[in-house]
C-alpha positions in Angstrom: 108.1 11.5 7.8 105.7 8.6 7.8 106.0 8.2 11.5 105.0 11.9 12.0 102.0 11.4 9.7 100.9 8.3 11.7 101.3 10.1 15.0 99.5 13.2 13.8 96.6 11.1 12.4 96.3 9.1 15.6 96.3 12.3 17.6 93.6 13.8 15.5 91.4 10.7 16.0 92.1 10.9 19.7 91.1 14.6 19.9 87.9 14.0 17.8 87.0 11.0 20.0 87.5 13.0 23.2 85.3 15.8 21.9 82.4 13.4 21.6 82.3 12.9 17.9 82.2 9.1 18.2 80.2 6.8 20.5 81.9 5.9 23.8 83.1 2.4 22.9 84.7 3.7 19.7 86.3 6.6 21.6 87.8 4.3 24.2 89.1 2.0 21.4 90.7 4.9 19.5 92.3 6.2 22.7 93.8 2.8 23.4 95.2 2.6 19.9 96.7 6.1 20.2 98.3 5.2 23.5 100.0 2.2 21.8 101.6 4.7 19.3 103.6 6.2 22.1 104.6 9.5 23.6 104.7 11.6 20.4 101.1 10.8 19.5 99.9 11.4 23.0 101.8 14.8 23.1 100.1 15.8 19.8 96.8 14.6 21.1 97.1 16.6 24.3 98.1 19.7 22.4 95.3 19.3 19.9 92.7 18.8 22.6 94.0 21.9 24.4 93.8 23.9 21.2 90.3 22.7 20.5 89.2 23.6 24.0 90.6 27.1 23.6 88.9 27.5 20.3 85.6 26.5 21.8 86.0 28.9 24.6 86.5 31.8 22.1 90.2 32.4 22.7 90.8 33.1 19.0 87.8 35.2 18.2 89.9 38.4 18.2 92.2 37.1 15.5 89.5 37.0 12.9 88.4 40.6 12.1 85.3 41.5 10.2 86.8 44.7 8.9 87.3 44.9 5.1 90.9 44.5 4.0 93.1 47.4 3.2 92.7 46.9 -0.5 89.0 47.1 -0.2 89.2 50.4 1.7 91.5 52.0 -0.9 89.2 51.1 -3.8 86.5 53.7 -3.2 89.1 56.5 -2.6 90.8 55.6 -5.9 87.4 55.8 -7.7 86.7 59.2 -6.2 90.1 60.5 -7.3 89.4 59.3 -10.8 86.1 61.1 -10.9 87.8 64.4 -9.9 90.5 64.2 -12.5 88.1 64.2 -15.4 87.7 67.4 -17.3 84.2 68.7 -17.1 82.7 70.5 -20.0 80.3 73.4 -19.6 78.1 72.0 -22.3 78.8 74.7 -24.8 80.4 73.4 -27.8 
């Protein structure tokens, strides 16, 4: 489990370095350290970098909808039904 955490953390640093978050000398140093971790870290880094590029290109924009949730849509209808079920008086009484 610890190896997976180390590889994942190294891959995350490599992806952030490749995206331009750090200055060039630091990015090169981080990339060299990640390559020393081996194939699992490099595979995770390549997958993470590909995912980040897809996200920047807008590939996942359709997954986040701006529509209200189903529970929000049902709430006004329930309130309307409650209003109709009340007994109205004619005012004489």
